[in-house]
C-alpha positions, 0 to 999 in steps of 0.5 A: 560135404564130402572132400571128393568122389575119386574113390568111387569106381567100378571095374567093368568085367564084361564081354567084348563088343565089335561090329560083328556083334551088332546089327547092320541097322543101329536103330534096330540094335539100340532097340534090342539093347533097350529090350535087353535092359527091360528084360534084365530089370534095369530101373526105368530103362527108357530114361534118357538124357536129352541135350539141346542148344538154343540159337546162341549154342547155349546147351541144356540137358535133362531127362526124358523117357523114350516111348518108342523107337521107329525111324528114330527115338520118340519122346513127348513133352510140352512144346513151350518148355525150355527144350521145346523152345531150344528145338524150335530154334535149333532142331538138332539134339543128342540123346544118351541111354545109359544102363549102368548095371549092364555097363552099356550106353547108346549115344544118338545125335541127329535132327528133330521132327515133331510127330503127327497130331494123330500120334500125339493124340494116341499117346496122350490118350494112353496116359494115366488121367493124372498125367494128362491133367498135369500136361494140361495145367503145367506151363513147363519151365516157366516160373511158378509162384508156389506149389499151391498154385499148381495144385489149384490149377490141377484141381480146377482141371480135374473138376472141369474135365471129369471124363476125357481130357483134351490134349493141349495143342502145346503138348506132343511128340518129338522124334530124334532121327539119328545121323550118328549112333555110338554103342559103348560097352564097359571093359576091364582096365577102362579099355572100353569098346566103342562102335560108332555108326555114321550115316553117309550117302550109301547108308550106315558106316561103322568104325571103332573109336578109342576109349 
């Protein structure tokens, strides 16, 4: 095991970032940065860290895939998973998209709502067959006796549903509706640029934060 990782560092020599460089609508700006990450060939550019907390304020974080940006940031999962249980108890969350090779990140905080059943049906139907079967058989976050148990359940589902696979009621979409969005751009000597949008009564207000 290594003694530490203190020698691992990178100096971010990137252009500056100010409010004038960003869209008045932070959701549109986040979508633009994600599009740029896709165009730049960043691996898995829509992978995001999702932080939740239960009713006792105990936090948990994991990686999800942002599948759409509309009025908020949409992802899909098992409603009975740990994150689903957290969100049922405490419908607030934070999301972080980070593109290390571009020295950029976007942090989002806000409220959580479920997408419509029609939306969840449409996205579920668009998934590869294997992913649909996995959603059907996996009791996500529950204890699993062994790998073989999961694989047997998968084979049974594949045999039972040789064609269309029904979306399980416990699986669907969430939308994180933002109330705060921060854009971070790495700069030389750790003098990073941070521009924050906060939702107030009259709309979005911006301010610069110290790095």
